[in-house]
MMTF fields as JSON, N, C-alpha, C and O atoms, coordinates in Angstrom:
{
  "mmtfVersion": "1.0.0",
  "mmtfProducer": "UNKNOWN",
  "numBonds": 375,
  "numAtoms": 376,
  "numGroups": 94,
  "numChains": 1,
  "numModels": 1,
  "chainsPerModel": [1],
  "groupsPerChain": [94],
  "chainIdList": ["A"],
  "bondAtomList": [4, 2, 8, 6, 12, 10, 16, 14, 20, 18, 24, 22, 28, 26, 32, 30, 36, 34, 40, 38, 44, 42, 48, 46, 52, 50, 56, 54, 60, 58, 64, 62, 68, 66, 72, 70, 76, 74, 80, 78, 84, 82, 88, 86, 92, 90, 96, 94, 100, 98, 104, 102, 108, 106, 112, 110, 116, 114, 120, 118, 124, 122, 128, 126, 132, 130, 136, 134, 140, 138, 144, 142, 148, 146, 152, 150, 156, 154, 160, 158, 164, 162, 168, 166, 172, 170, 176, 174, 180, 178, 184, 182, 188, 186, 192, 190, 196, 194, 200, 198, 204, 202, 208, 206, 212, 210, 216, 214, 220, 218, 224, 222, 228, 226, 232, 230, 236, 234, 240, 238, 244, 242, 248, 246, 252, 250, 256, 254, 260, 258, 264, 262, 268, 266, 272, 270, 276, 274, 280, 278, 284, 282, 288, 286, 292, 290, 296, 294, 300, 298, 304, 302, 308, 306, 312, 310, 316, 314, 320, 318, 324, 322, 328, 326, 332, 330, 336, 334, 340, 338, 344, 342, 348, 346, 352, 350, 356, 354, 360, 358, 364, 362, 368, 366, 372, 370],
  "bondOrderList": [1, 1, 1, 1, 1, 1, 1, 1, 1, 1, 1, 1, 1, 1, 1, 1, 1, 1, 1, 1, 1, 1, 1, 1, 1, 1, 1, 1, 1, 1, 1, 1, 1, 1, 1, 1, 1, 1, 1, 1, 1, 1, 1, 1, 1, 1, 1, 1, 1, 1, 1, 1, 1, 1, 1, 1, 1, 1, 1, 1, 1, 1, 1, 1, 1, 1, 1, 1, 1, 1, 1, 1, 1, 1, 1, 1, 1, 1, 1, 1, 1, 1, 1, 1, 1, 1, 1, 1, 1, 1, 1, 1, 1],
  "groupList": [{"groupName": "MET", "atomNameList": ["N", "CA", "C", "O"], "elementList": ["N", "C", "C", "O"], "formalChargeList": [0, 0, 0, 0], "bondAtomList": [1, 0, 2, 1, 3, 2], "bondOrderList": [1, 1, 2], "singleLetterCode": "M", "chemCompType": "L-PEPTIDE LINKING"}, {"groupName": "LYS", "atomNameList": ["N", "CA", "C", "O"], "elementList": ["N", "C", "C", "O"], "formalChargeList": [0, 0, 0, 0], "bondAtomList": [1, 0, 2, 1, 3, 2], "bondOrderList": [1, 1, 2], "singleLetterCode": "K", "chemCompType": "L-PEPTIDE LINKING"}, {"groupName": "PHE", "atomNameList": ["N", "CA", "C", "O"], "elementList": ["N", "C", "C", "O"], "formalChargeList": [0, 0, 0, 0], "bondAtomList": [1, 0, 2, 1, 3, 2], "bondOrderList": [1, 1, 2], "singleLetterCode": "F", "chemCompType": "L-PEPTIDE LINKING"}, {"groupName": "VAL", "atomNameList": ["N", "CA", "C", "O"], "elementList": ["N", "C", "C", "O"], "formalChargeList": [0, 0, 0, 0], "bondAtomList": [1, 0, 2, 1, 3, 2], "bondOrderList": [1, 1, 2], "singleLetterCode": "V", "chemCompType": "L-PEPTIDE LINKING"}, {"groupName": "ILE", "atomNameList": ["N", "CA", "C", "O"], "elementList": ["N", "C", "C", "O"], "formalChargeList": [0, 0, 0, 0], "bondAtomList": [1, 0, 2, 1, 3, 2], "bondOrderList": [1, 1, 2], "singleLetterCode": "I", "chemCompType": "L-PEPTIDE LINKING"}, {"groupName": "THR", "atomNameList": ["N", "CA", "C", "O"], "elementList": ["N", "C", "C", "O"], "formalChargeList": [0, 0, 0, 0], "bondAtomList": [1, 0, 2, 1, 3, 2], "bondOrderList": [1, 1, 2], "singleLetterCode": "T", "chemCompType": "L-PEPTIDE LINKING"}, {"groupName": "ALA", "atomNameList": ["N", "CA", "C", "O"], "elementList": ["N", "C", "C", "O"], "formalChargeList": [0, 0, 0, 0], "bondAtomList": [1, 0, 2, 1, 3, 2], "bondOrderList": [1, 1, 2], "singleLetterCode": "A", "chemCompType": "L-PEPTIDE LINKING"}, {"groupName": "TYR", "atomNameList": ["N", "CA", "C", "O"], "elementList": ["N", "C", "C", "O"], "formalChargeList": [0, 0, 0, 0], "bondAtomList": [1, 0, 2, 1, 3, 2], "bondOrderList": [1, 1, 2], "singleLetterCode": "Y", "chemCompType": "L-PEPTIDE LINKING"}, {"groupName": "SER", "atomNameList": ["N", "CA", "C", "O"], "elementList": ["N", "C", "C", "O"], "formalChargeList": [0, 0, 0, 0], "bondAtomList": [1, 0, 2, 1, 3, 2], "bondOrderList": [1, 1, 2], "singleLetterCode": "S", "chemCompType": "L-PEPTIDE LINKING"}, {"groupName": "ASP", "atomNameList": ["N", "CA", "C", "O"], "elementList": ["N", "C", "C", "O"], "formalChargeList": [0, 0, 0, 0], "bondAtomList": [1, 0, 2, 1, 3, 2], "bondOrderList": [1, 1, 2], "singleLetterCode": "D", "chemCompType": "L-PEPTIDE LINKING"}, {"groupName": "GLU", "atomNameList": ["N", "CA", "C", "O"], "elementList": ["N", "C", "C", "O"], "formalChargeList": [0, 0, 0, 0], "bondAtomList": [1, 0, 2, 1, 3, 2], "bondOrderList": [1, 1, 2], "singleLetterCode": "E", "chemCompType": "L-PEPTIDE LINKING"}, {"groupName": "GLY", "atomNameList": ["N", "CA", "C", "O"], "elementList": ["N", "C", "C", "O"], "formalChargeList": [0, 0, 0, 0], "bondAtomList": [1, 0, 2, 1, 3, 2], "bondOrderList": [1, 1, 2], "singleLetterCode": "G", "chemCompType": "PEPTIDE LINKING"}, {"groupName": "HIS", "atomNameList": ["N", "CA", "C", "O"], "elementList": ["N", "C", "C", "O"], "formalChargeList": [0, 0, 0, 0], "bondAtomList": [1, 0, 2, 1, 3, 2], "bondOrderList": [1, 1, 2], "singleLetterCode": "H", "chemCompType": "L-PEPTIDE LINKING"}, {"groupName": "CYS", "atomNameList": ["N", "CA", "C", "O"], "elementList": ["N", "C", "C", "O"], "formalChargeList": [0, 0, 0, 0], "bondAtomList": [1, 0, 2, 1, 3, 2], "bondOrderList": [1, 1, 2], "singleLetterCode": "C", "chemCompType": "L-PEPTIDE LINKING"}, {"groupName": "ARG", "atomNameList": ["N", "CA", "C", "O"], "elementList": ["N", "C", "C", "O"], "formalChargeList": [0, 0, 0, 0], "bondAtomList": [1, 0, 2, 1, 3, 2], "bondOrderList": [1, 1, 2], "singleLetterCode": "R", "chemCompType": "L-PEPTIDE LINKING"}, {"groupName": "PRO", "atomNameList": ["N", "CA", "C", "O"], "elementList": ["N", "C", "C", "O"], "formalChargeList": [0, 0, 0, 0], "bondAtomList": [1, 0, 2, 1, 3, 2], "bondOrderList": [1, 1, 2], "singleLetterCode": "P", "chemCompType": "L-PEPTIDE LINKING"}, {"groupName": "ASN", "atomNameList": ["N", "CA", "C", "O"], "elementList": ["N", "C", "C", "O"], "formalChargeList": [0, 0, 0, 0], "bondAtomList": [1, 0, 2, 1, 3, 2], "bondOrderList": [1, 1, 2], "singleLetterCode": "N", "chemCompType": "L-PEPTIDE LINKING"}, {"groupName": "LEU", "atomNameList": ["N", "CA", "C", "O"], "elementList": ["N", "C", "C", "O"], "formalChargeList": [0, 0, 0, 0], "bondAtomList": [1, 0, 2, 1, 3, 2], "bondOrderList": [1, 1, 2], "singleLetterCode": "L", "chemCompType": "L-PEPTIDE LINKING"}, {"groupName": "GLN", "atomNameList": ["N", "CA", "C", "O"], "elementList": ["N", "C", "C", "O"], "formalChargeList": [0, 0, 0, 0], "bondAtomList": [1, 0, 2, 1, 3, 2], "bondOrderList": [1, 1, 2], "singleLetterCode": "Q", "chemCompType": "L-PEPTIDE LINKING"}],
  "groupTypeList": [0, 1, 1, 2, 3, 4, 5, 6, 7, 8, 6, 9, 10, 11, 11, 8, 12, 8, 1, 12, 13, 4, 5, 6, 8, 11, 14, 4, 6, 3, 6, 11, 14, 5, 4, 6, 6, 15, 8, 16, 4, 15, 4, 11, 5, 12, 17, 7, 4, 15, 6, 17, 12, 14, 5, 7, 4, 3, 10, 9, 14, 11, 11, 8, 4, 1, 11, 16, 1, 17, 9, 17, 2, 3, 6, 16, 6, 11, 18, 6, 9, 14, 2, 11, 14, 1, 5, 17, 9, 3, 3, 3, 7, 6],
  "groupIdList": [1, 2, 3, 4, 5, 6, 7, 8, 9, 10, 11, 12, 13, 14, 15, 16, 17, 18, 19, 20, 21, 22, 23, 24, 25, 26, 27, 28, 29, 30, 31, 32, 33, 34, 35, 36, 37, 38, 39, 40, 41, 42, 43, 44, 45, 46, 47, 48, 49, 50, 51, 52, 53, 54, 55, 56, 57, 58, 59, 60, 61, 62, 63, 64, 65, 66, 67, 68, 69, 70, 71, 72, 73, 74, 75, 76, 77, 78, 79, 80, 81, 82, 83, 84, 85, 86, 87, 88, 89, 90, 91, 92, 93, 94],
  "secStructList": [7, 3, 3, 3, 3, 3, 3, 3, 3, 7, 6, 6, 1, 6, 6, 7, 7, 7, 1, 7, 7, 5, 7, 6, 6, 1, 1, 5, 7, 7, 6, 6, 6, 3, 3, 3, 7, 7, 6, 6, 1, 7, 6, 6, 7, 3, 3, 3, 3, 4, 4, 4, 6, 3, 3, 3, 3, 3, 3, 3, 7, 7, 6, 6, 7, 7, 6, 6, 3, 3, 3, 3, 3, 7, 1, 1, 2, 2, 2, 2, 2, 2, 2, 7, 7, 3, 3, 3, 3, 3, 3, 3, 3, 7],
  "xCoordList": [-11.11, -9.894, -8.71, -8.751, -7.666, -6.466, -5.246, -5.272, -4.179, -2.938, -2.107, -1.952, -1.57, -0.687, 0.559, 0.511, 1.672, 2.911, 2.842, 2.748, 2.889, 2.687, 3.946, 4.512, 4.365, 5.459, 4.896, 3.705, 5.739, 5.28, 6.267, 7.451, 5.757, 6.599, 6.126, 5.022, 6.977, 6.617, 7.142, 7.921, 6.72, 7.155, 8.623, 9.261, 9.178, 10.567, 11.551, 12.701, 11.126, 12.038, 12.585, 11.996, 13.674, 14.245, 14.821, 14.977, 15.142, 15.774, 14.812, 15.245, 13.529, 12.545, 11.958, 10.976, 12.501, 12.029, 10.855, 10.763, 9.975, 8.764, 7.707, 7.671, 6.858, 5.77, 4.629, 3.745, 4.64, 3.551, 4.072, 5.135, 3.316, 3.622, 2.408, 1.336, 2.574, 1.477, 1.423, 2.427, 0.247, 0.069, -0.257, -0.465, -0.297, -0.651, -2.068, -2.39, -2.91, -4.286, -4.351, -5.39, -3.223, -3.188, -3.512, -3.438, -3.869, -4.177, -2.905, -1.92, -2.94, -1.847, -2.015, -3.1, -0.93, -0.968, -1.24, -0.734, -2.05, -2.401, -2.152, -2.662, -1.364, -1.111, -2.427, -3.262, -2.604, -3.828, -4.937, -6.015, -4.701, -5.708, -5.124, -5.738, -3.951, -3.381, -2.631, -1.857, -2.883, -2.132, -1.813, -2.619, -0.632, -0.231, -0.515, -0.213, -1.094, -1.473, -1.097, -0.854, -1.047, -0.738, -1.863, -2.98, -1.542, -2.49, -3.753, -4.73, -3.763, -4.988, -6.03, -7.168, -5.651, -6.599, -6.82, -5.896, -8.015, -8.254, -8.041, -8.299, -7.565, -7.489, -8.887, -9.88, -8.962, -10.239, -10.801, -11.757, -10.217, -10.67, -10.354, -9.293, -11.268, -11.072, -10.533, -11.039, -9.495, -8.871, -8.921, -8.383, -9.568, -9.627, -8.58, -8.531, -7.738, -6.698, -7.073, -6.818, -7.682, -8.164, -7.099, -7.397, -5.879, -4.828, -4.485, -4.006, -4.727, -4.446, -5.702, -5.632, -6.857, -8.141, -8.405, -8.867, -8.107, -8.214, -8.532, -8.12, -9.283, -9.542, -8.706, -8.684, -8.018, -7.18, -7.809, -8.623, -7.433, -7.928, -6.739, -5.707, -6.895, -5.841, -5.76, -6.658, -4.663, -4.454, -3.103, -2.782, -2.309, -0.957, -0.56, -1.199, 0.511, 1.139, 2.614, 3.077, 3.334, 4.773, 5.394, 4.774, 6.611, 7.276, 7.417, 7.369, 7.59, 7.765, 6.468, 6.465, 5.38, 4.09, 3.39, 2.647, 3.65, 3.08, 2.594, 3.034, 1.697, 1.22, 0.487, -0.486, 0.947, 0.27, 1.0, 1.121, 1.482, 2.2, 1.403, 0.724, 1.503, 0.905, 1.93, 2.841, 1.775, 2.686, 1.838, 1.246, 1.769, 0.91, 1.7, 2.86, 1.05, 1.685, 1.612, 0.549, 2.77, 2.854, 3.47, 3.954, 3.452, 3.839, 5.317, 5.662, 6.207, 7.636, 8.43, 7.912, 9.692, 10.551, 10.756, 10.887, 10.785, 10.924, 9.764, 9.962, 8.554, 7.38, 7.445, 7.087, 7.902, 8.025, 9.026, 8.766, 10.153, 11.156, 10.597, 10.81, 9.88, 9.308, 8.236, 8.086, 7.484, 6.449, 7.081, 6.58, 8.177, 8.877, 8.079, 7.495, 8.06, 7.339, 6.464, 6.942, 5.186, 4.244, 3.399, 3.059, 3.068, 2.112, 0.804, 0.708, -0.209, -1.469, -2.657, -2.569, -3.767, -5.02, -5.568, -5.479, -6.132, -6.723, -8.062, -8.179, -9.063, -10.365, -10.409, -10.235, -10.64, -10.714, -12.181, -12.926, -12.598, -13.971, -14.006, -13.392, -14.713, -14.792, -15.848, -16.053],
  "yCoordList": [11.77, 11.027, 11.96, 13.147, 11.395, 12.154, 11.33, 10.103, 11.997, 11.3, 11.061, 11.945, 9.833, 9.452, 8.806, 8.147, 9.0, 8.282, 6.986, 7.016, 5.851, 4.553, 3.701, 3.562, 3.141, 2.176, 0.901, 0.832, -0.104, -1.376, -1.865, -1.53, -2.663, -3.251, -4.662, -5.048, -5.435, -6.811, -7.149, -6.39, -8.278, -8.719, -9.113, -9.08, -9.485, -9.929, -8.815, -9.095, -7.57, -6.443, -6.028, -6.343, -5.345, -4.825, -5.888, -5.653, -7.057, -8.101, -8.915, -9.815, -8.629, -9.367, -10.468, -10.223, -11.634, -12.703, -13.449, -14.672, -12.712, -13.273, -13.439, -12.668, -14.428, -14.608, -13.641, -13.468, -13.008, -12.111, -10.711, -10.524, -9.756, -8.353, -7.767, -7.638, -7.415, -6.829, -5.345, -4.64, -4.878, -3.496, -2.587, -3.052, -1.294, -0.303, -0.532, -0.123, -1.18, -1.468, -2.692, -2.975, -3.432, -4.663, -5.906, -7.022, -5.721, -6.855, -7.352, -6.622, -8.58, -9.122, -8.586, -8.659, -8.047, -7.517, -8.648, -9.76, -8.338, -9.303, -8.66, -7.577, -9.336, -8.85, -8.734, -9.638, -7.616, -7.387, -6.767, -6.489, -6.541, -5.902, -4.725, -3.66, -4.902, -3.929, -2.814, -3.057, -1.588, -0.443, 0.475, 0.631, 1.08, 2.061, 3.448, 3.735, 4.296, 5.637, 6.639, 6.256, 7.932, 8.941, 9.039, 8.573, 9.65, 9.694, 10.498, 10.377, 11.311, 12.049, 11.161, 11.586, 9.944, 8.965, 7.916, 7.167, 7.84, 6.945, 5.46, 4.996, 4.733, 3.269, 2.765, 3.246, 1.809, 1.241, 1.855, 1.329, 2.968, 3.608, 2.712, 2.089, 2.651, 1.874, 2.801, 3.904, 2.329, 3.076, 2.227, 1.121, 2.752, 2.036, 2.622, 3.834, 1.747, 2.173, 1.598, 0.426, 2.429, 1.935, 1.218, 0.193, 1.726, 1.113, -0.296, -1.109, -0.596, -1.926, -2.788, -3.964, -2.194, -2.899, -3.532, -4.669, -2.784, -3.372, -2.29, -1.137, -2.702, -1.856, -2.362, -3.558, -1.442, -1.751, -1.132, -0.214, -1.631, -1.098, -0.512, -1.165, 0.732, 1.357, 0.621, 0.719, -0.12, -0.892, -0.589, -1.109, 0.254, 0.473, 1.928, 2.692, 2.285, 3.601, 3.374, 2.234, 4.438, 4.334, 5.695, 6.712, 5.726, 6.988, 7.892, 9.115, 7.31, 8.128, 8.255, 8.805, 7.751, 7.824, 9.108, 9.13, 10.171, 11.485, 12.119, 11.745, 13.066, 13.787, 12.885, 12.228, 12.85, 12.064, 10.749, 10.335, 10.1, 8.835, 7.676, 7.827, 6.521, 5.277, 4.167, 4.266, 3.115, 1.972, 0.712, 0.429, -0.046, -1.22, -2.473, -2.631, -3.345, -4.573, -5.625, -5.874, -6.247, -7.309, -8.557, -8.512, -9.649, -10.947, -11.08, -11.79, -10.405, -10.572, -9.371, -8.529, -9.319, -8.183, -8.075, -6.971, -9.201, -9.178, -8.452, -7.663, -8.723, -8.028, -6.542, -5.705, -6.215, -4.804, -4.103, -2.994, -4.739, -4.16, -3.977, -2.938, -4.982, -4.902, -3.821, -3.187, -3.606, -2.577, -1.201, -0.353, -0.991, 0.294, 1.431, 1.29, 2.552, 3.748, 4.208, 4.408, 4.371, 4.776, 5.942, 5.997, 6.852, 7.904, 7.502, 7.45, 7.216, 6.694, 7.422, 7.97, 7.416, 7.941, 6.988, 5.768, 7.557, 6.772, 7.392, 8.611, 6.546, 6.982, 6.648, 5.489, 7.653, 7.478, 7.41, 8.368, 6.285, 6.116, 6.395, 5.672, 7.427, 7.799, 6.994, 7.176],
  "zCoordList": [-8.273, -8.552, -8.309, -8.635, -7.733, -7.414, -7.794, -7.706, -8.216, -8.561, -7.308, -6.466, -7.202, -6.103, -6.677, -7.716, -5.994, -6.304, -5.495, -4.268, -6.191, -5.542, -5.677, -6.761, -4.559, -4.52, -3.906, -3.6, -3.725, -3.167, -2.112, -2.145, -1.175, -0.13, 0.158, -0.225, 0.842, 1.181, 2.563, 3.141, 3.088, 4.418, 4.424, 5.477, 3.269, 3.272, 2.937, 2.6, 3.022, 2.86, 4.212, 5.247, 4.211, 5.443, 6.356, 7.554, 5.81, 6.606, 7.45, 8.17, 7.386, 8.176, 7.31, 6.611, 7.326, 6.444, 7.056, 6.957, 7.678, 8.272, 7.19, 6.232, 7.336, 6.386, 6.665, 5.826, 7.838, 8.212, 8.479, 9.069, 8.04, 8.27, 8.991, 8.399, 10.259, 11.012, 10.68, 10.781, 10.284, 9.864, 11.05, 12.171, 10.777, 11.799, 12.324, 13.439, 11.528, 11.956, 12.856, 13.452, 12.958, 13.747, 12.936, 13.451, 11.674, 10.802, 10.113, 10.006, 9.657, 8.855, 7.432, 6.853, 6.879, 5.515, 4.529, 4.677, 3.521, 2.487, 1.123, 0.835, 0.289, -1.067, -1.817, -1.772, -2.507, -3.257, -2.427, -2.954, -1.137, -0.271, 0.501, 0.558, 1.093, 2.023, 1.298, 0.373, 1.746, 1.236, 2.407, 3.325, 2.367, 3.378, 2.813, 1.655, 3.642, 3.216, 4.294, 5.438, 3.938, 4.943, 5.981, 5.756, 7.106, 8.231, 7.942, 8.681, 6.894, 6.565, 5.875, 5.673, 5.517, 4.962, 6.04, 6.357, 6.612, 7.745, 7.434, 6.324, 8.447, 8.358, 8.004, 8.55, 7.102, 6.679, 5.408, 4.839, 4.951, 3.716, 2.524, 2.471, 1.583, 0.359, -0.724, -0.928, -1.416, -2.501, -3.765, -3.802, -4.797, -6.071, -7.005, -7.214, -7.568, -8.511, -9.88, -10.153, -10.744, -12.038, -12.872, -13.484, -12.911, -13.73, -13.264, -14.054, -11.98, -11.432, -11.34, -10.984, -11.665, -11.636, -10.274, -10.187, -9.208, -7.871, -6.845, -6.974, -5.817, -4.658, -3.498, -3.206, -2.843, -1.683, -0.441, -0.545, 0.734, 1.996, 2.752, 2.906, 3.223, 4.015, 5.348, 6.184, 5.53, 6.756, 7.385, 8.454, 6.724, 7.21, 7.039, 6.316, 7.725, 7.657, 7.375, 7.331, 7.189, 6.991, 7.178, 6.869, 7.68, 7.953, 6.743, 6.875, 5.568, 4.36, 3.561, 2.46, 4.111, 3.414, 3.853, 4.834, 3.1, 3.399, 2.104, 1.017, 2.224, 1.04, 0.079, 0.451, -1.149, -2.191, -2.469, -3.622, -1.417, -1.58, -0.98, 0.035, -1.63, -1.154, -1.321, -2.143, -0.537, -0.623, -0.549, 0.493, -1.635, -1.622, -1.26, -1.64, -0.527, -0.066, -1.159, -1.729, -1.45, -2.453, -1.824, -0.693, -2.543, -1.99, -1.642, -0.697, -2.396, -2.117, -2.635, -3.368, -2.234, -2.593, -4.107, -4.637, -4.795, -6.254, -6.918, -7.842, -6.444, -6.985, -6.663, -7.492, -5.46, -5.08, -6.006, -6.472, -6.269, -7.169, -8.572, -9.197, -9.071, -10.421, -10.516, -11.561, -9.426, -9.439, -9.59, -10.328, -8.89, -8.986, -8.376, -7.301, -9.067, -8.618, -9.778, -10.894, -9.495, -10.529, -10.022, -8.84, -10.892, -10.573, -11.238, -12.464, -10.41, -10.916, -10.299, -9.2, -11.029, -10.504, -9.445, -9.585, -8.391, -7.311, -6.93, -6.8, -6.754, -6.266, -4.788, -4.41, -3.939, -2.491, -2.097, -2.301, -1.534, -1.062, 0.426, 1.211, 0.817, 2.232, 2.95, 4.15]
}
């Protein structure tokens, strides 16, 4: 288990009011499944976050996603704002 700083993002952030967000993996982002991780964690890796009681799949990247940072995909900008920034334990399944 390792600690990560986790934030959240959605398809309606950044002025793109599209219902779909295509990830770096080429898949459509899905709330509760998609997470962006640094390039040292391969696309397709499963990450379990005990505090959220959920396993996410690395399907995306991001320019500011480096080191011990993750960005989970949520349904809308309001949820992303409410999530804020959390430092949480994460189990990385290789």
